MDTraj code that builds the backbone (N, CA, C; nanometers):
import mdtraj as md
import numpy as np

residues = "MET GLN GLN GLU VAL PHE ASP ALA GLN TYR LEU HIS ASN GLU THR MET PHE ALA VAL ALA GLN GLN LYS TYR THR TYR ILE TYR ASP GLN ASN GLY VAL GLU ILE HIS CYS MET LYS ARG HIS GLU ARG PRO LEU LYS LEU ASP TYR LEU PRO TYR HIS PHE LEU LEU THR SER VAL GLY HIS SER GLY TRP ILE LYS TRP HIS ASP ILE SER VAL GLY GLU TYR VAL ALA GLY TYR ASN THR GLY HIS GLY PRO CYS ARG VAL LEU LYS GLN ASN PRO HIS ASN ALA VAL MET ASN VAL GLY HIS SER ASN GLY VAL VAL THR MET TRP ALA PRO SER ALA GLY LYS ALA LEU ALA SER MET LEU CYS HIS LYS ALA PRO ILE THR ASP ILE ALA VAL ASP ARG GLU GLY VAL TYR LEU THR THR VAL GLY LEU ASP GLY TYR LEU LYS VAL ASN PHE ILE ALA VAL VAL LEU THR PHE CYS CYS PHE ILE LEU ILE ARG VAL ASP LEU GLY PHE ALA GLU VAL TRP SER PHE ALA CYS LEU".split()
xyz = np.array([
    [0.0847, -0.1170, 0.0000],
    [0.0000, 0.0000, 0.0000],
    [0.0898, 0.1240, 0.0000],
    [0.0805, 0.2035, -0.1011],
    [0.1631, 0.3232, -0.1162],
    [0.0773, 0.4471, -0.0909],
    [0.0593, 0.4836, 0.0354],
    [-0.0172, 0.6026, 0.0699],
    [0.0745, 0.7075, 0.1311],
    [0.0413, 0.8313, 0.1060],
    [0.1163, 0.9415, 0.1636],
    [0.0851, 0.9512, 0.3131],
    [0.1884, 0.9736, 0.3950],
    [0.1734, 0.9875, 0.5397],
    [0.1992, 1.1331, 0.5760],
    [0.1053, 1.1928, 0.6513],
    [0.1172, 1.3332, 0.6895],
    [0.1659, 1.3522, 0.8325],
    [0.1308, 1.2584, 0.9217],
    [0.1713, 1.2718, 1.0612],
    [0.1598, 1.1354, 1.1288],
    [0.2325, 1.1188, 1.2387],
    [0.2239, 0.9978, 1.3206],
    [0.2303, 1.0395, 1.4661],
    [0.1613, 0.9653, 1.5510],
    [0.1531, 1.0013, 1.6922],
    [0.1477, 0.8745, 1.7770],
    [0.2430, 0.8610, 1.8720],
    [0.2329, 0.7510, 1.9669],
    [0.1112, 0.7728, 2.0538],
    [0.0484, 0.6629, 2.0969],
    [-0.0675, 0.6725, 2.1837],
    [-0.0215, 0.6554, 2.3284],
    [-0.0925, 0.5852, 2.4140],
    [-0.0598, 0.5822, 2.5562],
    [0.0757, 0.5194, 2.5875],
    [0.1302, 0.4362, 2.4999],
    [0.2674, 0.3865, 2.5154],
    [0.3197, 0.3480, 2.3771],
    [0.4386, 0.2883, 2.3720],
    [0.5008, 0.2599, 2.2426],
    [0.4418, 0.1396, 2.1705],
    [0.3417, 0.0748, 2.2292],
    [0.2837, -0.0434, 2.1647],
    [0.1810, -0.0083, 2.0573],
    [0.1326, 0.1141, 2.0562],
    [0.0362, 0.1567, 1.9543],
    [0.0683, 0.2975, 1.9065],
    [0.0446, 0.3214, 1.7785],
    [0.0617, 0.4552, 1.7248],
    [-0.0430, 0.4798, 1.6166],
    [-0.0768, 0.6056, 1.5987],
    [-0.1744, 0.6467, 1.4981],
    [-0.0997, 0.7136, 1.3838],
    [-0.1490, 0.6936, 1.2623],
    [-0.0863, 0.7509, 1.1436],
    [-0.1929, 0.8232, 1.0611],
    [-0.1659, 0.9497, 1.0297],
    [-0.2532, 1.0274, 0.9421],
    [-0.2099, 0.9996, 0.7987],
    [-0.2858, 0.9160, 0.7308],
    [-0.2524, 0.8793, 0.5941],
    [-0.3407, 0.9549, 0.4964],
    [-0.3197, 0.9306, 0.3693],
    [-0.3833, 1.0065, 0.2632],
    [-0.5352, 1.0113, 0.2752],
    [-0.5978, 0.8986, 0.3090],
    [-0.7435, 0.8934, 0.3099],
    [-0.8032, 0.8961, 0.4503],
    [-0.7480, 0.8164, 0.5431],
    [-0.8019, 0.8048, 0.6784],
    [-0.6887, 0.8047, 0.7807],
    [-0.7279, 0.8009, 0.9094],
    [-0.6340, 0.7811, 1.0181],
    [-0.6379, 0.6343, 1.0568],
    [-0.5208, 0.5736, 1.0708],
    [-0.5097, 0.4323, 1.1045],
    [-0.4345, 0.4165, 1.2350],
    [-0.4680, 0.3117, 1.3113],
    [-0.3937, 0.2773, 1.4324],
    [-0.3217, 0.1458, 1.4057],
    [-0.1919, 0.1430, 1.4396],
    [-0.1072, 0.0258, 1.4196],
    [-0.0482, -0.0183, 1.5521],
    [-0.0117, -0.1476, 1.5616],
    [0.0594, -0.1951, 1.6800],
    [0.2094, -0.1820, 1.6568],
    [0.2905, -0.2247, 1.7553],
    [0.4356, -0.2076, 1.7466],
    [0.4982, -0.2888, 1.6345],
    [0.4268, -0.3869, 1.5794],
    [0.4778, -0.4666, 1.4675],
    [0.4344, -0.4115, 1.3325],
    [0.3612, -0.3009, 1.3326],
    [0.3150, -0.2414, 1.2082],
    [0.1875, -0.3036, 1.1536],
    [0.1190, -0.3809, 1.2350],
    [-0.0070, -0.4434, 1.1933],
    [-0.1208, -0.3461, 1.2179],
    [-0.2036, -0.3254, 1.1158],
    [-0.3163, -0.2334, 1.1283],
    [-0.4179, -0.2896, 1.2264],
    [-0.4523, -0.2094, 1.3283],
    [-0.5491, -0.2498, 1.4293],
    [-0.6865, -0.1909, 1.3988],
    [-0.6870, -0.0660, 1.3531],
    [-0.8144, 0.0034, 1.3348],
    [-0.8017, 0.1101, 1.2272],
    [-0.9057, 0.1265, 1.1501],
    [-0.9153, 0.2354, 1.0523],
    [-1.0261, 0.3287, 1.0993],
    [-0.9909, 0.4535, 1.1253],
    [-1.0885, 0.5510, 1.1727],
    [-1.1405, 0.6316, 1.0534],
    [-1.2497, 0.5846, 0.9950],
    [-1.3026, 0.6448, 0.8728],
    [-1.3681, 0.7804, 0.8948],
    [-1.3984, 0.8145, 1.0190],
    [-1.4557, 0.9473, 1.0451],
    [-1.3472, 1.0552, 1.0487],
    [-1.2212, 1.0131, 1.0528],
    [-1.1076, 1.1061, 1.0494],
    [-1.0516, 1.1043, 0.9073],
    [-1.1288, 1.1541, 0.8131],
    [-1.0881, 1.1475, 0.6734],
    [-0.9941, 1.2627, 0.6355],
    [-0.8995, 1.2307, 0.5471],
    [-0.7998, 1.3249, 0.4944],
    [-0.7314, 1.4076, 0.6039],
    [-0.6751, 1.3397, 0.7049],
    [-0.6110, 1.4120, 0.8151],
    [-0.4744, 1.4670, 0.7756],
    [-0.4378, 1.5774, 0.8368],
    [-0.3050, 1.6362, 0.8155],
    [-0.2216, 1.6372, 0.9434],
    [-0.2861, 1.6459, 1.0594],
    [-0.2134, 1.6557, 1.1857],
    [-0.2878, 1.5800, 1.2942],
    [-0.2110, 1.5135, 1.3822],
    [-0.2659, 1.4373, 1.4933],
    [-0.2049, 1.4843, 1.6241],
    [-0.2799, 1.4701, 1.7311],
    [-0.2269, 1.4908, 1.8654],
    [-0.3027, 1.3967, 1.9586],
    [-0.2409, 1.3642, 2.0719],
    [-0.2997, 1.2670, 2.1634],
    [-0.3054, 1.3246, 2.3040],
    [-0.4220, 1.3126, 2.3677],
    [-0.4418, 1.3563, 2.5052],
    [-0.4309, 1.2336, 2.5958],
    [-0.3148, 1.2096, 2.6573],
    [-0.2904, 1.0837, 2.7277],
    [-0.3774, 1.0615, 2.8517],
    [-0.4169, 1.1660, 2.9205],
    [-0.4983, 1.1493, 3.0410],
    [-0.6449, 1.1248, 3.0088],
    [-0.6843, 1.1509, 2.8851],
    [-0.8230, 1.1322, 2.8424],
    [-0.8375, 1.0196, 2.7408],
    [-0.7256, 0.9645, 2.6933],
    [-0.7223, 0.8622, 2.5883],
    [-0.7931, 0.9107, 2.4617],
    [-0.7742, 1.0375, 2.4271],
    [-0.8381, 1.0955, 2.3094],
    [-0.7351, 1.1261, 2.2016],
    [-0.7591, 1.0750, 2.0828],
    [-0.6791, 1.1095, 1.9663],
    [-0.7519, 1.2213, 1.8938],
    [-0.6803, 1.3276, 1.8629],
    [-0.7384, 1.4434, 1.7968],
    [-0.6767, 1.4584, 1.6585],
    [-0.7596, 1.4976, 1.5607],
    [-0.7081, 1.5189, 1.4259],
    [-0.7692, 1.6441, 1.3647],
    [-0.6927, 1.7045, 1.2737],
    [-0.7423, 1.8120, 1.1872],
    [-0.6938, 1.7802, 1.0466],
    [-0.7602, 1.8393, 0.9478],
    [-0.7181, 1.8054, 0.8123],
    [-0.7766, 1.8931, 0.7044],
    [-0.7829, 1.8341, 0.5852],
    [-0.8284, 1.9052, 0.4663],
    [-0.9700, 1.9610, 0.4804],
    [-1.0544, 1.8914, 0.5538],
    [-1.1946, 1.9324, 0.5655],
    [-1.2129, 2.0545, 0.6543],
    [-1.1123, 2.0861, 0.7373],
    [-1.1243, 2.1988, 0.8288],
    [-1.1972, 2.1626, 0.9576],
    [-1.2199, 2.0345, 0.9805],
    [-1.2854, 1.9878, 1.1026],
    [-1.1810, 1.9417, 1.2027],
    [-1.2084, 1.9649, 1.3315],
    [-1.1295, 1.9069, 1.4391],
    [-1.2137, 1.7943, 1.4964],
    [-1.1489, 1.6756, 1.5170],
    [-1.2222, 1.5570, 1.5599],
    [-1.1487, 1.4863, 1.6723],
    [-1.2262, 1.4286, 1.7657],
    [-1.1729, 1.3535, 1.8784],
    [-1.2248, 1.2111, 1.8733],
    [-1.1368, 1.1161, 1.9069],
    [-1.1721, 0.9741, 1.9065],
    [-1.1176, 0.9118, 2.0344],
    [-1.2036, 0.8456, 2.1110],
    [-1.1624, 0.7779, 2.2336],
    [-1.1020, 0.6437, 2.1958],
    [-0.9706, 0.6285, 2.2123],
    [-0.9060, 0.5045, 2.1679],
    [-0.9200, 0.3924, 2.2707],
    [-0.9643, 0.4229, 2.3919],
    [-0.9815, 0.3172, 2.4920],
    [-1.1017, 0.2291, 2.4588],
    [-1.2056, 0.2864, 2.4003],
    [-1.3246, 0.2093, 2.3631],
    [-1.3492, 0.2103, 2.2125],
    [-1.2691, 0.2875, 2.1389],
    [-1.2821, 0.2916, 1.9932],
    [-1.4001, 0.3711, 1.9425],
    [-1.4465, 0.4698, 2.0182],
    [-1.5646, 0.5462, 1.9799],
    [-1.5288, 0.6897, 1.9411],
    [-1.5985, 0.7387, 1.8398],
    [-1.5897, 0.8777, 1.7970],
    [-1.6550, 0.9629, 1.9046],
    [-1.5877, 1.0682, 1.9500],
    [-1.6388, 1.1506, 2.0590],
    [-1.7083, 1.2754, 2.0064],
    [-1.6382, 1.3534, 1.9248],
    [-1.6949, 1.4794, 1.8766],
    [-1.6168, 1.5273, 1.7557],
    [-1.6792, 1.6172, 1.6800],
    [-1.6150, 1.6799, 1.5668],
    [-1.6841, 1.8110, 1.5343],
    [-1.6048, 1.9151, 1.5082],
    [-1.6604, 2.0476, 1.4811],
    [-1.5879, 2.1117, 1.3639],
    [-1.6626, 2.1845, 1.2842],
    [-1.6042, 2.2593, 1.1732],
    [-1.5380, 2.3841, 1.2304],
    [-1.4101, 2.4026, 1.2010],
    [-1.3389, 2.5186, 1.2538],
    [-1.3802, 2.6479, 1.1851],
    [-1.4296, 2.6373, 1.0632],
    [-1.4729, 2.7555, 0.9898],
    [-1.3602, 2.8335, 0.9247],
    [-1.2383, 2.7793, 0.9272],
    [-1.1229, 2.8496, 0.8706],
    [-1.0526, 2.7697, 0.7622],
    [-1.1162, 2.6673, 0.7091],
    [-1.0563, 2.5887, 0.6016],
    [-0.9581, 2.4840, 0.6516],
    [-0.8793, 2.4264, 0.5597],
    [-0.7852, 2.3193, 0.5957],
    [-0.6878, 2.3629, 0.7056],
    [-0.6558, 2.2692, 0.7947],
    [-0.5678, 2.2969, 0.9093],
    [-0.4456, 2.2067, 0.9026],
    [-0.3279, 2.2647, 0.9278],
    [-0.2032, 2.1884, 0.9270],
    [-0.1280, 2.1957, 1.0596],
    [-0.1790, 2.2715, 1.1564],
    [-0.1099, 2.2887, 1.2844],
    [-0.2066, 2.2551, 1.3977],
    [-0.1627, 2.1654, 1.4873],
    [-0.2451, 2.1214, 1.5998],
    [-0.1539, 2.0923, 1.7180],
    [-0.1748, 2.1592, 1.8293],
    [-0.0971, 2.1357, 1.9516],
    [-0.1895, 2.1487, 2.0713],
    [-0.1668, 2.0650, 2.1715],
    [-0.2478, 2.0724, 2.2925],
    [-0.1842, 2.1624, 2.3959],
    [-0.2675, 2.2212, 2.4783],
    [-0.2222, 2.2937, 2.5951],
    [-0.2052, 2.1871, 2.7042],
    [-0.0823, 2.1577, 2.7499],
    [-0.0607, 2.0492, 2.8454],
    [-0.1227, 2.0747, 2.9824],
    [-0.1565, 2.1980, 3.0107],
    [-0.2139, 2.2321, 3.1412],
    [-0.3622, 2.1964, 3.1502],
    [-0.4372, 2.2190, 3.0414],
    [-0.5819, 2.1992, 3.0475],
    [-0.6388, 2.1132, 2.9345],
    [-0.5540, 2.0581, 2.8481],
    [-0.5938, 1.9692, 2.7376],
    [-0.6782, 2.0384, 2.6310],
    [-0.6765, 2.1691, 2.6272],
    [-0.7435, 2.2420, 2.5188],
    [-0.6563, 2.2302, 2.3939],
    [-0.7194, 2.2030, 2.2800],
    [-0.6460, 2.1887, 2.1545],
    [-0.6360, 2.3241, 2.0848],
    [-0.5151, 2.3589, 2.0418],
    [-0.4890, 2.4829, 1.9699],
    [-0.4692, 2.4489, 1.8230],
    [-0.5468, 2.5127, 1.7373],
    [-0.5424, 2.4852, 1.5938],
    [-0.4956, 2.6110, 1.5216],
    [-0.3898, 2.5957, 1.4404],
    [-0.3380, 2.7074, 1.3617],
    [-0.3941, 2.7016, 1.2206],
    [-0.4377, 2.8155, 1.1697],
    [-0.5059, 2.8205, 1.0409],
    [-0.4264, 2.9004, 0.9374],
    [-0.4642, 2.8841, 0.8131],
    [-0.3940, 2.9499, 0.7028],
    [-0.4236, 3.0992, 0.6949],
    [-0.5198, 3.1483, 0.7716],
    [-0.5480, 3.2918, 0.7729],
    [-0.4830, 3.3623, 0.8913],
    [-0.3921, 3.2947, 0.9638],
    [-0.3203, 3.3548, 1.0756],
    [-0.3923, 3.3469, 1.2081],
    [-0.5050, 3.2781, 1.2122],
    [-0.5854, 3.2678, 1.3336],
    [-0.5506, 3.1381, 1.4082],
    [-0.5461, 3.1461, 1.5405],
    [-0.5357, 3.0290, 1.6262],
    [-0.6676, 3.0161, 1.7002],
    [-0.7311, 2.8975, 1.6901],
    [-0.8547, 2.8727, 1.7629],
    [-0.8275, 2.7668, 1.8688],
    [-0.9011, 2.7742, 1.9795],
    [-0.8843, 2.6818, 2.0920],
    [-1.0122, 2.6025, 2.1098],
    [-0.9960, 2.4678, 2.1213],
    [-1.1106, 2.3775, 2.1183],
    [-1.1071, 2.2757, 2.2310],
    [-1.2268, 2.2349, 2.2751],
    [-1.2461, 2.1225, 2.3670],
    [-1.3604, 2.0381, 2.3107],
    [-1.3565, 1.9060, 2.3292],
    [-1.4614, 1.8224, 2.2709],
    [-1.5995, 1.8464, 2.3297],
    [-1.6068, 1.9016, 2.4495],
    [-1.7359, 1.9261, 2.5133],
    [-1.8025, 2.0554, 2.4663],
    [-1.7278, 2.1413, 2.3959],
    [-1.7832, 2.2680, 2.3478],
    [-1.8194, 2.2548, 2.2006],
    [-1.9273, 2.3140, 2.1600],
    [-1.9722, 2.3044, 2.0220],
    [-1.9083, 2.4061, 1.9297],
    [-1.8310, 2.4971, 1.9855],
    [-1.7630, 2.5993, 1.9050],
    [-1.6290, 2.6298, 1.9702],
    [-1.5505, 2.7127, 1.9041],
    [-1.4185, 2.7476, 1.9561],
    [-1.4319, 2.8181, 2.0912],
    [-1.3458, 2.7791, 2.1863],
    [-1.3446, 2.8440, 2.3172],
    [-1.2895, 2.9854, 2.3070],
    [-1.1918, 3.0026, 2.2187],
    [-1.1307, 3.1335, 2.1948],
    [-1.0717, 3.1345, 2.0552],
    [-1.0532, 3.2530, 2.0022],
    [-0.9948, 3.2705, 1.8702],
    [-0.9038, 3.3925, 1.8748],
    [-0.7811, 3.3760, 1.8239],
    [-0.6837, 3.4856, 1.8269],
    [-0.6265, 3.5070, 1.6877],
    [-0.6254, 3.6306, 1.6408],
    [-0.5556, 3.6635, 1.5177],
    [-0.4105, 3.6893, 1.5556],
    [-0.3228, 3.5961, 1.5205],
    [-0.1829, 3.6036, 1.5633],
    [-0.0897, 3.6530, 1.4535],
    [-0.1208, 3.6241, 1.3284],
    [-0.0328, 3.6605, 1.2172],
    [-0.1143, 3.7076, 1.0971],
    [-0.0466, 3.7768, 1.0063],
    [-0.1087, 3.8190, 0.8806],
    [-0.0869, 3.7154, 0.7712],
    [-0.0289, 3.6013, 0.8063],
    [0.0021, 3.4929, 0.7129],
    [-0.0317, 3.3606, 0.7811],
    [-0.0251, 3.2497, 0.7085],
    [-0.0565, 3.1203, 0.7694],
    [0.0320, 3.0880, 0.8899],
    [-0.0291, 3.0210, 0.9890],
    [0.0432, 2.9726, 1.1065],
    [0.1205, 2.8479, 1.0645],
    [0.2486, 2.8405, 1.1019],
    [0.3294, 2.7232, 1.0677],
    [0.3623, 2.6371, 1.1882],
    [0.3588, 2.6925, 1.3093],
    [0.3846, 2.6130, 1.4280],
    [0.3303, 2.6836, 1.5511],
    [0.3002, 2.6027, 1.6534],
    [0.2466, 2.6514, 1.7805],
    [0.3176, 2.5760, 1.8922],
    [0.3416, 2.6434, 2.0039],
    [0.3895, 2.5779, 2.1256],
    [0.3218, 2.6446, 2.2443],
    [0.2911, 2.5643, 2.3462],
    [0.2298, 2.6147, 2.4695],
    [0.3175, 2.5686, 2.5852],
    [0.3460, 2.6594, 2.6795],
    [0.4298, 2.6205, 2.7937],
    [0.3522, 2.5276, 2.8869],
    [0.4221, 2.4611, 2.9778],
    [0.3616, 2.3599, 3.0657],
    [0.2504, 2.4135, 3.1544],
    [0.2623, 2.5382, 3.1948],
    [0.1594, 2.5967, 3.2810],
    [0.0387, 2.6461, 3.2022],
    [0.0469, 2.6451, 3.0700],
    [-0.0648, 2.6885, 2.9874],
    [-0.0861, 2.8380, 2.9870],
    [0.0196, 2.9136, 3.0139],
    [0.0089, 3.0594, 3.0232],
    [0.0470, 3.1273, 2.8913],
    [0.1513, 3.0753, 2.8258],
    [0.2031, 3.1394, 2.7051],
    [0.1827, 3.0515, 2.5826],
    [0.1333, 3.1136, 2.4783],
    [0.1152, 3.0491, 2.3488],
    [0.2119, 3.1169, 2.2526],
    [0.3040, 3.0381, 2.1976],
    [0.4011, 3.0915, 2.1026],
    [0.3622, 3.0435, 1.9638],
    [0.3603, 3.1343, 1.8679],
    [0.3214, 3.1001, 1.7307],
    [0.4285, 3.1474, 1.6333],
    [0.4369, 3.0773, 1.5220],
    [0.5239, 3.1165, 1.4120],
    [0.4371, 3.1203, 1.2877],
    [0.4564, 3.2235, 1.2067],
    [0.3788, 3.2364, 1.0841],
    [0.4696, 3.2502, 0.9636],
    [0.4109, 3.2304, 0.8464],
    [0.4872, 3.2471, 0.7222],
    [0.5280, 3.3920, 0.6980],
    [0.4756, 3.4821, 0.7781],
    [0.5173, 3.6224, 0.7674],
    [0.6553, 3.6446, 0.8276],
    [0.7154, 3.5390, 0.8858],
    [0.8513, 3.5485, 0.9398],
    [0.8582, 3.5934, 1.0833],
    [0.7457, 3.5989, 1.1529],
    [0.7444, 3.6440, 1.2915],
    [0.7199, 3.5283, 1.3864],
    [0.7849, 3.5333, 1.5030],
    [0.7558, 3.4486, 1.6168],
    [0.6897, 3.5397, 1.7186],
    [0.5708, 3.5018, 1.7638],
    [0.4983, 3.5857, 1.8591],
    [0.4682, 3.5060, 1.9842],
    [0.4905, 3.5692, 2.1006],
    [0.4594, 3.5099, 2.2296],
    [0.3335, 3.5780, 2.2805],
    [0.2305, 3.4981, 2.3049],
    [0.0997, 3.5501, 2.3454],
    [0.0679, 3.5071, 2.4876],
    [0.0081, 3.5963, 2.5634],
    [-0.0396, 3.5666, 2.6976],
    [-0.1826, 3.5170, 2.6818],
    [-0.2065, 3.3874, 2.7069],
    [-0.3350, 3.3252, 2.6754],
    [-0.4502, 3.3842, 2.7568],
    [-0.4281, 3.4138, 2.8845],
    [-0.5361, 3.4576, 2.9731],
    [-0.6068, 3.5838, 2.9235],
    [-0.5333, 3.6751, 2.8635],
    [-0.5949, 3.7996, 2.8166],
    [-0.5885, 3.8133, 2.6644],
    [-0.5500, 3.7064, 2.5965],
    [-0.5398, 3.7035, 2.4505],
    [-0.4628, 3.8260, 2.4013],
    [-0.3361, 3.8353, 2.4435],
    [-0.2526, 3.9513, 2.4156],
    [-0.1162, 3.9061, 2.3664],
    [-0.0690, 3.9664, 2.2562],
    [0.0665, 3.9420, 2.2093],
    [0.1574, 4.0428, 2.2792],
    [0.2583, 3.9924, 2.3513],
    [0.3457, 4.0855, 2.4221],
    [0.4900, 4.0802, 2.3764],
    [0.5234, 3.9901, 2.2846],
    [0.6607, 3.9809, 2.2391],
    [0.6609, 3.9325, 2.0946],
    [0.7476, 3.9896, 2.0122],
    [0.7495, 3.9541, 1.8704],
    [0.8938, 3.9545, 1.8201],
    [0.9317, 3.8496, 1.7450],
    [1.0646, 3.8368, 1.6881],
    [1.0537, 3.8103, 1.5394],
    [1.1506, 3.8560, 1.4618],
    [1.1565, 3.8249, 1.3196],
    [1.2496, 3.7057, 1.3016],
    [1.2023, 3.6037, 1.2282],
    [1.2770, 3.4798, 1.2094],
    [1.2873, 3.4439, 1.0625],
    [1.3750, 3.3497, 1.0347],
    [1.3855, 3.2954, 0.8987],
    [1.3163, 3.1604, 0.8913],
    [1.3524, 3.0654, 0.9779],
    [1.2921, 2.9313, 0.9797],
    [1.2968, 2.8804, 1.1215],
    [1.1848, 2.8226, 1.1709],
    [1.1824, 2.7782, 1.3097],
    [1.0818, 2.6646, 1.3285],
    [1.1154, 2.5722, 1.4170],
    [1.0237, 2.4732, 1.4713],
    [1.0262, 2.4942, 1.6215],
    [0.9086, 2.5008, 1.6831],
    [0.9010, 2.5400, 1.8233],
    [0.8908, 2.4226, 1.9177],
    [0.9401, 2.4432, 2.0384],
    [0.9206, 2.3492, 2.1474],
    [0.9633, 2.4151, 2.2771],
    [0.8794, 2.4096, 2.3795],
    [0.9168, 2.4652, 2.5082],
    [1.0081, 2.3670, 2.5784],
    [1.1255, 2.4121, 2.6192],
    [1.2229, 2.3255, 2.6850],
    [1.2001, 2.3240, 2.8360],
    [1.1872, 2.4366, 2.8965],
    [1.1661, 2.4506, 3.0398],
    [1.0715, 2.5674, 3.0617],
    [1.0319, 2.5853, 3.1859],
    [0.9483, 2.6982, 3.2188],
    [1.0239, 2.8273, 3.1875],
    [0.9594, 2.9203, 3.1222],
    [1.0136, 3.0510, 3.0863],
    [1.1187, 3.0455, 2.9761],
    [1.1306, 2.9344, 2.9077],
    [1.2240, 2.9315, 2.7961],
    [1.1647, 2.8487, 2.6842],
    [1.2015, 2.8798, 2.5623],
    [1.1593, 2.7988, 2.4501],
    [1.2771, 2.7823, 2.3559],
    [1.2716, 2.6764, 2.2800],
    [1.3814, 2.6463, 2.1892],
    [1.3365, 2.6672, 2.0465],
    [1.4151, 2.7365, 1.9705],
    [1.3920, 2.7525, 1.8277],
    [1.4892, 2.6588, 1.7576],
    [1.4352, 2.5560, 1.6951],
    [1.5212, 2.4553, 1.6311],
    [1.5268, 2.4750, 1.4823],
])
top = md.Topology()
chain = top.add_chain()
for i, resn in enumerate(residues, 1):
    res = top.add_residue(resn, chain, resSeq=i)
    for name in ("N", "CA", "C"):
        top.add_atom(name, md.element.get_by_symbol(name[0]), res)
traj = md.Trajectory(xyz[None], top)
């Protein structure tokens, strides 16, 4: 089977992982044997996993964010983001809210129990390319194709720091610091 792979995500341990493939999201075991095909997660581009809730989250070409409970194999929820295809998805480790970066520079925040975005922030004048949230869930750092890295204070939806960059992948290393790789 020659399908394009967009993302892969380990689940609760190294014995299972999810793969965002060209048509659907699939779950495989450690030997590469397909365990499950999640047909409601069609044309996914990005995956993330909430380990304390056993929820696999996906976004993709359709512009929908979807949650799937992998402990019982049931679809939990799915909502149209209203901003078109999504390629950036990161969780807030403090509260498990999913942050979705859009091609119009907007970051939306989602929970499966809410029927619409919890919050929406215009962070860039160009598509969002990466997002990182610190462990305490206070700062949201975004990178856009406009060449800027912006640090946002989530509680008041305020950008308080901005840097000009060439190329960056984000990850928070420790409290009060982030790494540009």
